C-alpha positions as a Markdown table, in Angstrom:
| # | Residue | x | y | z |
|---|---|---|---|---|
| 1 | Met | 2.6 | 3.0 | -28.5 |
| 2 | Thr | 1.8 | 6.9 | -28.1 |
| 3 | Ala | 3.5 | 9.9 | -29.8 |
| 4 | Ile | 5.0 | 12.6 | -27.9 |
| 5 | Gly | 6.5 | 15.1 | -29.1 |
| 6 | Gly | 9.9 | 13.7 | -30.7 |
| 7 | Gly | 9.8 | 10.5 | -28.4 |
| 8 | Met | 7.6 | 7.7 | -27.7 |
| 9 | Leu | 6.1 | 5.8 | -25.0 |
| 10 | Asp | 5.6 | 2.4 | -26.4 |
| 11 | Ala | 3.3 | 0.8 | -23.8 |
| 12 | Glu | 3.8 | -3.1 | -24.8 |
| 13 | Arg | 7.3 | -3.0 | -24.2 |
| 14 | Ile | 6.7 | -0.9 | -20.9 |
| 15 | Arg | 4.5 | -4.2 | -19.9 |
| 16 | Lys | 7.7 | -6.5 | -20.2 |
| 17 | Asp | 9.1 | -4.7 | -17.0 |
| 18 | Phe | 6.3 | -5.8 | -14.9 |
| 19 | Pro | 6.1 | -9.5 | -14.3 |
| 20 | Ile | 2.6 | -9.9 | -13.2 |
| 21 | Phe | 1.6 | -9.4 | -17.2 |
| 22 | Glu | 3.2 | -12.6 | -17.0 |
| 23 | Arg | -0.3 | -13.7 | -15.9 |
| 24 | Thr | -3.1 | -15.6 | -17.7 |
| 25 | Pro | -6.5 | -15.6 | -15.4 |
| 26 | His | -8.6 | -17.6 | -16.9 |
| 27 | Gly | -6.1 | -18.3 | -19.7 |
| 28 | Lys | -6.9 | -15.0 | -20.5 |
| 29 | Arg | -4.5 | -12.0 | -21.6 |
| 30 | Leu | -4.5 | -10.0 | -18.9 |
| 31 | Val | -6.0 | -6.7 | -18.6 |
| 32 | Tyr | -5.4 | -4.7 | -15.5 |
| 33 | Leu | -7.7 | -1.8 | -15.5 |
| 34 | Asp | -7.5 | -0.9 | -11.8 |
| 35 | Ser | -4.5 | 1.2 | -11.4 |
| 36 | Ala | -6.3 | 4.2 | -9.7 |
| 37 | Asn | -7.2 | 1.5 | -6.7 |
| 38 | Thr | -3.1 | 0.2 | -6.5 |
| 39 | Ser | -0.5 | 0.3 | -9.9 |
| 40 | Gln | 1.3 | -3.0 | -10.3 |
| 41 | Lys | 5.0 | -2.7 | -9.9 |
| 42 | Pro | 8.1 | -3.1 | -12.5 |
| 43 | Arg | 10.5 | -5.1 | -12.1 |
| 44 | Gln | 12.9 | -2.5 | -10.8 |
| 45 | Val | 11.0 | -2.0 | -8.1 |
| 46 | Ile | 10.6 | -5.6 | -7.3 |
| 47 | Asp | 14.7 | -6.0 | -7.5 |
| 48 | Ala | 15.4 | -2.8 | -5.0 |
| 49 | Val | 13.0 | -4.2 | -2.2 |
| 50 | Thr | 14.9 | -7.4 | -2.7 |
| 51 | Asp | 18.0 | -5.8 | -2.9 |
| 52 | Phe | 17.7 | -4.0 | 0.3 |
| 53 | Tyr | 16.5 | -7.1 | 2.4 |
| 54 | Glu | 19.2 | -9.4 | 1.3 |
| 55 | Arg | 21.9 | -6.8 | 1.4 |
| 56 | His | 21.0 | -4.1 | 3.4 |
| 57 | Asn | 18.7 | -4.8 | 6.0 |
| 58 | Ala | 18.5 | -3.2 | 9.4 |
| 59 | Asn | 16.7 | -0.2 | 11.8 |
| 60 | Leu | 17.5 | 3.3 | 11.0 |
| 61 | Tyr | 19.7 | 5.7 | 13.2 |
| 62 | Arg | 20.2 | 3.5 | 15.9 |
| 63 | Ala | 23.3 | 1.5 | 15.1 |
| 64 | Val | 26.7 | 2.7 | 14.2 |
| 65 | Tyr | 27.5 | -0.4 | 12.1 |
| 66 | Glu | 27.5 | -0.5 | 8.5 |
| 67 | Leu | 24.3 | -2.4 | 7.7 |
| 68 | Ala | 22.4 | 0.6 | 10.1 |
| 69 | Glu | 24.3 | 3.1 | 8.6 |
| 70 | Glu | 23.4 | 2.0 | 5.0 |
| 71 | Ala | 19.7 | 1.6 | 5.6 |
| 72 | Thr | 20.1 | 5.0 | 7.1 |
| 73 | Ala | 21.4 | 7.2 | 4.0 |
| 74 | Arg | 19.5 | 5.3 | 1.5 |
| 75 | Phe | 16.7 | 6.4 | 3.8 |
| 76 | Glu | 17.2 | 9.6 | 4.0 |
| 77 | Glu | 18.1 | 9.5 | 0.2 |
| 78 | Ala | 14.7 | 8.3 | -0.8 |
| 79 | Arg | 13.3 | 11.2 | 1.1 |
| 80 | Ala | 15.6 | 13.7 | -0.6 |
| 81 | Arg | 14.5 | 11.5 | -4.1 |
| 82 | Leu | 10.8 | 11.6 | -3.8 |
| 83 | Ala | 11.0 | 15.9 | -2.3 |
| 84 | Arg | 12.4 | 16.3 | -6.0 |
| 85 | Phe | 10.2 | 14.5 | -7.5 |
| 86 | Ile | 7.4 | 17.2 | -6.6 |
| 87 | Gly | 9.4 | 20.3 | -6.1 |
| 88 | Ala | 9.7 | 20.2 | -2.8 |
| 89 | Pro | 12.7 | 22.8 | -2.0 |
| 90 | Asp | 14.2 | 21.0 | 1.1 |
| 91 | Pro | 14.1 | 17.3 | 2.0 |
| 92 | Ser | 12.7 | 17.9 | 5.6 |
| 93 | Cys | 9.2 | 19.1 | 4.3 |
| 94 | Leu | 8.7 | 15.2 | 3.5 |
| 95 | Val | 7.3 | 13.5 | 6.1 |
| 96 | Phe | 7.6 | 9.2 | 5.5 |
| 97 | Asn | 4.1 | 7.2 | 5.9 |
| 98 | Arg | 2.2 | 5.1 | 4.6 |
| 99 | Gly | 0.5 | 7.2 | 2.4 |
| 100 | Thr | -2.4 | 9.3 | 1.8 |
| 101 | Thr | -5.0 | 7.8 | 4.4 |
| 102 | Glu | -2.3 | 8.6 | 6.7 |
| 103 | Ser | -1.0 | 12.2 | 6.3 |
| 104 | Val | -4.1 | 13.2 | 6.2 |
| 105 | Asn | -5.5 | 12.1 | 9.4 |
| 106 | Leu | -1.8 | 13.3 | 10.8 |
| 107 | Val | -2.7 | 17.0 | 9.1 |
| 108 | Ala | -6.1 | 16.6 | 10.8 |
| 109 | His | -4.9 | 15.3 | 14.1 |
| 110 | Gly | -1.7 | 17.9 | 14.4 |
| 111 | Tyr | -2.5 | 20.8 | 12.6 |
| 112 | Gly | -6.5 | 20.6 | 13.0 |
| 113 | Arg | -7.1 | 19.3 | 16.3 |
| 114 | Lys | -4.2 | 22.4 | 17.8 |
| 115 | Phe | -5.3 | 25.5 | 15.5 |
| 116 | Leu | -9.0 | 24.8 | 15.2 |
| 117 | Arg | -11.8 | 26.4 | 17.3 |
| 118 | Glu | -15.9 | 25.9 | 17.9 |
| 119 | Gly | -17.0 | 28.3 | 14.6 |
| 120 | Asp | -14.7 | 27.8 | 12.5 |
| 121 | Glu | -14.8 | 25.7 | 8.7 |
| 122 | Ile | -13.2 | 22.6 | 6.9 |
| 123 | Leu | -14.1 | 23.3 | 3.8 |
| 124 | Leu | -13.9 | 19.7 | 1.1 |
| 125 | Ser | -16.0 | 18.9 | -2.0 |
| 126 | Asp | -18.3 | 16.6 | -3.1 |
| 127 | Leu | -15.2 | 14.7 | -5.0 |
| 128 | Glu | -13.8 | 13.4 | -2.0 |
| 129 | His | -12.7 | 10.1 | -1.1 |
| 130 | His | -13.5 | 8.9 | 2.0 |
| 131 | Ser | -10.3 | 9.4 | 3.6 |
| 132 | Asn | -10.6 | 12.8 | 3.1 |
| 133 | Val | -13.6 | 13.0 | 5.2 |
| 134 | Val | -13.5 | 10.9 | 7.9 |
| 135 | Pro | -10.5 | 12.3 | 9.4 |
| 136 | Trp | -12.3 | 16.1 | 9.1 |
| 137 | Gln | -15.4 | 14.6 | 10.6 |
| 138 | Phe | -13.1 | 13.2 | 13.3 |
| 139 | Cys | -11.5 | 17.1 | 13.5 |
| 140 | Ala | -14.6 | 19.0 | 13.4 |
| 141 | Gln | -16.3 | 16.5 | 16.3 |
| 142 | Ala | -12.9 | 17.1 | 18.5 |
| 143 | Thr | -12.7 | 20.5 | 17.8 |
| 144 | Gly | -16.3 | 22.4 | 17.4 |
| 145 | Ala | -15.2 | 23.2 | 13.6 |
| 146 | Lys | -18.0 | 22.7 | 11.2 |
| 147 | Leu | -17.3 | 21.2 | 7.6 |
| 148 | Arg | -18.6 | 22.8 | 4.2 |
| 149 | Phe | -18.6 | 21.0 | 1.0 |
| 150 | Ile | -17.9 | 22.5 | -2.7 |
| 151 | Ser | -21.1 | 21.2 | -5.0 |
| 152 | Leu | -20.2 | 19.7 | -8.0 |
| 153 | Asp | -21.7 | 21.0 | -12.1 |
| 154 | Glu | -23.4 | 19.0 | -14.6 |
| 155 | Glu | -20.2 | 17.8 | -16.0 |
| 156 | Gly | -18.4 | 16.3 | -12.1 |
| 157 | Arg | -16.3 | 19.8 | -12.2 |
| 158 | Leu | -16.7 | 21.9 | -8.9 |
| 159 | Asp | -19.1 | 24.6 | -8.6 |
| 160 | Leu | -16.9 | 28.0 | -8.2 |
| 161 | Ala | -19.2 | 30.4 | -9.2 |
| 162 | Asn | -19.5 | 31.8 | -5.5 |
| 163 | Leu | -15.8 | 31.2 | -4.2 |
| 164 | Asp | -15.7 | 33.9 | -2.0 |
| 165 | Gly | -19.0 | 33.1 | -0.3 |
| 166 | Leu | -17.1 | 29.5 | -0.1 |
| 167 | Ile | -13.6 | 30.4 | 1.2 |
| 168 | Thr | -14.4 | 33.0 | 4.0 |
| 169 | Glu | -12.6 | 34.2 | 6.8 |
| 170 | Arg | -14.3 | 31.4 | 8.9 |
| 171 | Thr | -12.6 | 29.1 | 6.6 |
| 172 | Lys | -8.8 | 27.5 | 8.5 |
| 173 | Val | -8.8 | 24.4 | 6.0 |
| 174 | Val | -9.4 | 23.9 | 2.2 |
| 175 | Ala | -9.0 | 19.7 | 1.6 |
| 176 | Val | -9.6 | 18.3 | -1.4 |
| 177 | Thr | -8.6 | 16.1 | -3.8 |
| 178 | Gly | -6.1 | 17.5 | -7.2 |
| 179 | Gln | -7.5 | 14.4 | -9.5 |
| 180 | Ser | -10.7 | 12.4 | -8.4 |
| 181 | Asn | -10.5 | 8.2 | -8.1 |
| 182 | Val | -14.0 | 8.2 | -9.5 |
| 183 | Ile | -14.5 | 10.9 | -12.4 |
| 184 | Gly | -11.1 | 11.7 | -13.2 |
| 185 | Thr | -12.1 | 15.2 | -12.5 |
| 186 | Met | -8.7 | 17.6 | -11.7 |
| 187 | Pro | -10.1 | 21.1 | -9.6 |
| 188 | Pro | -8.1 | 24.4 | -10.4 |
| 189 | Ile | -5.5 | 23.8 | -7.2 |
| 190 | Arg | -3.6 | 27.3 | -7.5 |
| 191 | Arg | -7.2 | 28.9 | -8.0 |
| 192 | Leu | -8.1 | 27.4 | -4.4 |
| 193 | Ala | -4.7 | 27.6 | -2.8 |
| 194 | Asp | -4.1 | 31.3 | -3.8 |
| 195 | Ala | -8.3 | 32.2 | -2.3 |
| 196 | Ala | -7.4 | 30.0 | 1.0 |
| 197 | His | -3.9 | 31.9 | 1.7 |
| 198 | Ala | -6.1 | 34.9 | 0.8 |
| 199 | Val | -8.2 | 34.4 | 4.5 |
| 200 | Gly | -5.2 | 32.8 | 6.3 |
| 201 | Ala | -6.4 | 29.2 | 5.8 |
| 202 | Val | -4.1 | 26.1 | 4.6 |
| 203 | Ile | -4.9 | 24.0 | 1.8 |
| 204 | Val | -4.4 | 20.5 | 1.9 |
| 205 | Val | -4.6 | 18.3 | -1.4 |
| 206 | Asp | -5.3 | 14.4 | -1.4 |
| 207 | Gly | -2.3 | 13.7 | -4.1 |
| 208 | Ala | -3.4 | 9.8 | -4.7 |
| 209 | Gln | -4.3 | 10.5 | -7.9 |
| 210 | Leu | -2.7 | 13.5 | -9.0 |
| 211 | Val | 1.1 | 12.8 | -8.1 |
| 212 | Pro | 1.1 | 9.1 | -10.3 |
| 213 | His | 0.2 | 10.9 | -13.4 |
| 214 | Asn | 1.3 | 14.6 | -14.2 |
| 215 | Arg | 4.2 | 16.5 | -13.4 |
| 216 | Val | 3.5 | 18.4 | -10.0 |
| 217 | Asp | 5.5 | 21.1 | -8.5 |
| 218 | Val | 4.1 | 21.8 | -5.4 |
| 219 | Val | 6.0 | 25.7 | -5.1 |
| 220 | Glu | 4.0 | 26.7 | -8.4 |
| 221 | Leu | 1.2 | 25.4 | -7.1 |
| 222 | Asp | 1.6 | 27.1 | -3.5 |
| 223 | Ile | 0.2 | 24.3 | -1.6 |
| 224 | Asp | 1.3 | 23.7 | 2.5 |
| 225 | Phe | 0.0 | 20.0 | 2.4 |
| 226 | Leu | 0.0 | 17.4 | -0.6 |
| 227 | Thr | -0.6 | 13.8 | 0.4 |
| 228 | Ile | 1.5 | 10.9 | -1.7 |
| 229 | Ser | 0.5 | 7.2 | -2.6 |
| 230 | Gly | 3.7 | 5.0 | -3.5 |
| 231 | His | 1.7 | 2.5 | -4.2 |
| 232 | Lys | -0.7 | 3.7 | -7.1 |
| 233 | Met | 2.5 | 5.6 | -8.5 |
| 234 | Leu | 4.3 | 2.1 | -9.2 |
| 235 | Gly | 5.5 | 1.7 | -5.6 |
| 236 | Pro | 5.8 | -0.5 | -3.3 |
| 237 | Thr | 2.2 | -0.4 | -0.8 |
| 238 | Ala | 2.7 | 1.4 | 2.7 |
| 239 | Ser | 4.8 | 3.5 | 0.7 |
| 240 | Gly | 4.6 | 7.4 | 0.1 |
| 241 | Gly | 4.2 | 10.3 | 2.5 |
| 242 | Leu | 3.4 | 14.2 | 3.3 |
| 243 | Tyr | 4.9 | 16.8 | 1.7 |
| 244 | Gly | 4.0 | 19.8 | 3.8 |
| 245 | Lys | 5.2 | 23.7 | 4.1 |
| 246 | Arg | 8.4 | 23.5 | 6.8 |
| 247 | Glu | 6.5 | 26.8 | 8.4 |
| 248 | Val | 3.5 | 25.2 | 8.6 |
| 249 | Leu | 5.3 | 21.4 | 9.9 |
| 250 | Asp | 7.0 | 23.4 | 12.8 |
| 251 | Arg | 3.9 | 24.3 | 14.1 |
| 252 | Met | 2.2 | 21.0 | 14.6 |
| 253 | Asp | 2.0 | 18.4 | 17.2 |
| 254 | Pro | 3.1 | 15.4 | 16.5 |
| 255 | Phe | 0.1 | 12.3 | 15.6 |
| 256 | Leu | 1.9 | 8.9 | 16.8 |
| 257 | Gly | 3.9 | 9.4 | 19.8 |
| 258 | Gly | 7.1 | 6.1 | 20.0 |
| 259 | Gly | 10.8 | 5.4 | 19.3 |
| 260 | Glu | 12.9 | 7.8 | 17.4 |
| 261 | Met | 10.6 | 10.9 | 17.3 |
| 262 | Ile | 11.5 | 12.1 | 20.5 |
| 263 | Met | 14.4 | 14.5 | 22.3 |
| 264 | Glu | 13.8 | 13.7 | 25.7 |
| 265 | Val | 11.8 | 11.8 | 27.5 |
| 266 | His | 10.6 | 12.4 | 31.3 |
| 267 | Arg | 8.2 | 10.8 | 33.5 |
| 268 | Asp | 5.4 | 13.8 | 33.1 |
| 269 | His | 6.3 | 15.6 | 29.5 |
| 270 | Ser | 8.4 | 14.6 | 26.5 |
| 271 | Thr | 10.9 | 16.8 | 24.1 |
| 272 | Phe | 10.5 | 16.4 | 20.3 |
| 273 | Lys | 12.4 | 16.1 | 17.1 |
| 274 | Asp | 12.1 | 18.7 | 14.3 |
| 275 | Pro | 10.2 | 17.6 | 11.5 |
| 276 | Pro | 9.8 | 15.2 | 9.5 |
| 277 | His | 11.4 | 12.8 | 12.2 |
| 278 | Arg | 8.6 | 14.4 | 14.5 |
| 279 | Phe | 6.2 | 12.8 | 12.7 |
| 280 | Glu | 8.3 | 9.4 | 12.2 |
| 281 | Ala | 7.5 | 7.0 | 15.4 |
| 282 | Gly | 8.5 | 3.6 | 15.6 |
| 283 | Thr | 10.0 | 1.2 | 13.1 |
| 284 | Met | 9.7 | 2.6 | 9.5 |
| 285 | Asn | 8.8 | 1.4 | 6.2 |
| 286 | Ile | 12.0 | 1.4 | 5.1 |
| 287 | Ala | 12.5 | -1.2 | 2.2 |
| 288 | Gln | 9.3 | 0.4 | 1.0 |
| 289 | Glu | 10.5 | 4.1 | 0.5 |
| 290 | Ile | 13.8 | 2.8 | -0.9 |
| 291 | Gly | 11.7 | 0.6 | -3.5 |
| 292 | Leu | 9.7 | 4.1 | -4.0 |
| 293 | Val | 12.7 | 5.3 | -5.6 |
| 294 | Ala | 12.7 | 2.8 | -8.1 |
| 295 | Ala | 9.7 | 3.7 | -8.9 |
| 296 | Ile | 10.4 | 7.4 | -9.6 |
| 297 | Asp | 13.3 | 6.6 | -11.3 |
| 298 | Tyr | 11.2 | 4.6 | -13.7 |
| 299 | Leu | 8.3 | 7.4 | -14.1 |
| 300 | Glu | 11.1 | 10.0 | -14.9 |
| 301 | Asp | 12.9 | 8.0 | -17.2 |
| 302 | Ile | 9.7 | 7.9 | -19.5 |
| 303 | Gly | 9.0 | 11.5 | -18.9 |
| 304 | Met | 5.6 | 12.5 | -16.4 |
| 305 | Asp | 4.5 | 14.9 | -19.6 |
| 306 | Ser | 4.7 | 11.2 | -21.4 |
| 307 | Val | 2.8 | 10.0 | -19.0 |
| 308 | Arg | 0.0 | 12.7 | -18.9 |
| 309 | Ala | 0.1 | 12.7 | -22.9 |
| 310 | His | -0.8 | 8.8 | -23.2 |
| 311 | Glu | -2.9 | 8.5 | -20.5 |
| 312 | Lys | -4.8 | 11.4 | -22.2 |
| 313 | Asp | -4.8 | 9.5 | -25.8 |
| 314 | Leu | -6.1 | 6.5 | -24.2 |
| 315 | Thr | -9.0 | 8.0 | -22.0 |
| 316 | Arg | -10.3 | 9.9 | -25.0 |
| 317 | Tyr | -10.6 | 6.6 | -26.7 |
| 318 | Ala | -11.9 | 4.9 | -24.1 |
| 319 | Ile | -14.6 | 7.5 | -23.5 |
| 320 | Asp | -15.8 | 7.1 | -27.0 |
| 321 | Arg | -15.5 | 3.5 | -27.2 |
| 322 | Leu | -18.0 | 3.5 | -24.2 |
| 323 | Leu | -20.3 | 6.3 | -25.4 |
| 324 | Asp | -20.9 | 4.0 | -28.3 |
| 325 | Val | -21.9 | 0.6 | -27.5 |
| 326 | Gly | -24.4 | 2.9 | -24.4 |
| 327 | Ala | -22.6 | 3.1 | -21.5 |
| 328 | Thr | -23.0 | 6.1 | -19.7 |
| 329 | Val | -19.8 | 7.9 | -18.8 |
| 330 | Phe | -19.8 | 10.0 | -15.6 |
| 331 | Gly | -17.6 | 13.1 | -15.3 |
| 332 | Ser | -16.2 | 15.7 | -17.9 |
| 333 | His | -15.6 | 13.6 | -21.2 |
| 334 | Asp | -12.7 | 15.6 | -22.6 |
| 335 | Ala | -9.8 | 14.3 | -21.7 |
| 336 | Glu | -7.9 | 17.2 | -22.0 |
| 337 | Ser | -9.3 | 18.6 | -18.4 |
| 338 | Arg | -9.6 | 15.1 | -16.6 |
| 339 | Gly | -7.7 | 12.0 | -15.5 |
| 340 | Gly | -7.5 | 8.5 | -16.5 |
| 341 | Ala | -10.0 | 7.5 | -14.2 |
| 342 | Val | -13.3 | 6.5 | -16.1 |
| 343 | Ser | -16.4 | 5.4 | -14.0 |
| 344 | Phe | -19.4 | 3.9 | -16.4 |
| 345 | Trp | -23.4 | 2.6 | -15.7 |
| 346 | Phe | -23.9 | -0.2 | -18.5 |
| 347 | Arg | -27.2 | -1.8 | -19.4 |
| 348 | Asp | -28.5 | -1.0 | -15.9 |
| 349 | Ile | -26.4 | -4.5 | -15.1 |
| 350 | His | -25.1 | -3.8 | -11.3 |
| 351 | Pro | -21.2 | -3.4 | -11.4 |
| 352 | His | -20.2 | -6.0 | -8.8 |
| 353 | Asp | -22.6 | -8.6 | -10.9 |
| 354 | Met | -20.5 | -6.9 | -14.4 |
| 355 | Ala | -16.6 | -7.0 | -12.7 |
| 356 | Gln | -17.7 | -10.6 | -12.2 |
| 357 | Val | -18.2 | -11.7 | -15.7 |
| 358 | Leu | -15.2 | -9.2 | -16.8 |
| 359 | Asp | -12.6 | -11.2 | -14.8 |
| 360 | Gln | -13.4 | -14.5 | -16.6 |
| 361 | Glu | -12.5 | -12.5 | -19.4 |
| 362 | Gly | -9.1 | -11.6 | -17.6 |
| 363 | Val | -10.3 | -7.6 | -17.4 |
| 364 | Cys | -9.6 | -5.9 | -14.1 |
| 365 | Val | -11.8 | -3.5 | -13.3 |
| 366 | Arg | -13.4 | -1.7 | -10.3 |
| 367 | Pro | -16.8 | -2.2 | -8.9 |
| 368 | Gly | -18.5 | -0.2 | -6.1 |
| 369 | His | -18.5 | 3.5 | -4.5 |
| 370 | His | -14.8 | 4.1 | -5.0 |
| 371 | Cys | -14.8 | 4.8 | -1.0 |
| 372 | Ala | -16.6 | 7.9 | -2.5 |
| 373 | Gln | -20.3 | 7.7 | -1.8 |
| 374 | Ile | -20.8 | 11.0 | -1.3 |
| 375 | Leu | -20.1 | 11.4 | -5.4 |
| 376 | Met | -22.8 | 8.6 | -5.9 |
| 377 | Arg | -25.3 | 10.4 | -4.0 |
| 378 | Cys | -24.2 | 12.9 | -6.6 |
| 379 | Leu | -23.9 | 10.9 | -9.6 |
| 380 | Gly | -27.6 | 9.1 | -8.7 |
| 381 | Val | -26.1 | 5.8 | -8.8 |
| 382 | Pro | -25.0 | 3.2 | -5.5 |
| 383 | Ala | -22.2 | 2.1 | -7.3 |
| 384 | Thr | -20.0 | 2.6 | -11.1 |
| 385 | Thr | -17.7 | 0.2 | -12.7 |
| 386 | Arg | -14.6 | 2.0 | -13.3 |
| 387 | Ala | -11.5 | 1.7 | -15.8 |
| 388 | Ser | -8.4 | 3.3 | -14.4 |
| 389 | Phe | -5.0 | 3.4 | -17.0 |
| 390 | Tyr | -1.6 | 3.4 | -16.5 |
| 391 | Val | 1.7 | 3.2 | -18.4 |
| 392 | Tyr | 1.0 | -0.4 | -19.4 |
| 393 | Asn | -2.2 | 0.2 | -21.2 |
| 394 | Thr | -2.8 | -0.1 | -24.4 |
| 395 | Gln | -6.2 | 0.6 | -26.7 |
| 396 | Glu | -5.6 | -3.0 | -27.3 |
| 397 | Asp | -6.3 | -3.0 | -23.1 |
| 398 | Val | -9.7 | -1.2 | -23.9 |
| 399 | Asp | -10.8 | -3.1 | -26.8 |
| 400 | Ala | -10.7 | -6.0 | -24.8 |
| 401 | Leu | -13.1 | -4.5 | -21.9 |
| 402 | Ile | -15.5 | -3.4 | -25.0 |
| 403 | Glu | -16.0 | -6.6 | -25.9 |
| 404 | Ala | -16.1 | -8.5 | -22.8 |
| 405 | Leu | -18.7 | -5.7 | -21.9 |
| 406 | Gly | -20.7 | -7.3 | -25.1 |
| 407 | Lys | -20.5 | -10.7 | -23.3 |
| 408 | Val | -22.0 | -9.6 | -20.1 |
| 409 | Glu | -24.7 | -7.8 | -22.3 |
| 410 | Ala | -25.2 | -11.0 | -23.6 |
| 411 | Phe | -24.7 | -13.2 | -20.2 |
| 412 | Phe | -27.5 | -11.0 | -18.5 |
| 413 | Gly | -30.0 | -10.7 | -21.6 |
| 414 | Ser | -30.2 | -14.4 | -21.9 |
| 415 | Arg | -31.1 | -14.8 | -18.1 |
């Protein structure tokens, strides 16, 4: 239980809303420490998806009967709800899709391939998830643009000492994470946005970790694009989308072609709808986006400031306890300046081996490179063990992890 001003975030009570915590893997209390990968879903979200399929299921826009009109209305209400959640000025700035990976590909294809030329530069960072690297590699190969990377300091923060040398007249796109999925680093987004705009570049923010754990306002940040992965913020898989400034979306080419995104189709050409529908070809993830509304309602009932404060407390506690047992914790140890993805190395035991033993204790962590192999090379390790926290985690979960690490050490020490 965490005090937040005059209110309380009661994680033990919150856990009761999540049916999965009734599971007892290997006869143990479920300790789920992999929310950076995907979050668990409260009953309210599960019920919202079920209700749609049981009572409102129909395709969008394409019919005038009552079910279709209900489905369309609820889908567009979901768009408006998600837009408000991130401070977007207009629902038409919000494109629905499967989340961050599809969103970055959309921008790299619809904006990057249209406007970038040979000699232009795309600036990334060494923190990036592969979903914010590989699409830009494709874009660079197709256009002749070059990729550059912002390096990191010893605490895993972006080294911006030479920002003027990084963002220049050649820079056309700055694409950075809002919060690292590996070491929790939170780059100074507004500073990067201002620098990008000063040279006429656009900024793309990977919000997969940022949006679920923080209050976000795209107008305050002045960002051109923000990706949103609903499954990491208590919502269904394949929910979420892309925020884009409307004037930028208006200039972009479609990413996928097909039904519903067109105005007219002729034998030799087609014309397309205005955003956001220009970027929503075919049957959309209707139930998933409607379910995401229930997740947003759930988070806002808690309060995003409370979510952030709770995770800072857990992150601080976890780092301290991991250091006490001799683990190497990567990234900054200051919980005020980082998110709740805590990656560590323990006793020279490979993370995959460690995770298997932890599983026997009911503790779910993520071993591996976390789709961030560039960052792994910067850290000098092949992989890490990652524990990541959310609203349903408690200090008891951290204690269970530490106790299980003792069993890991005993198991491998006896071999």
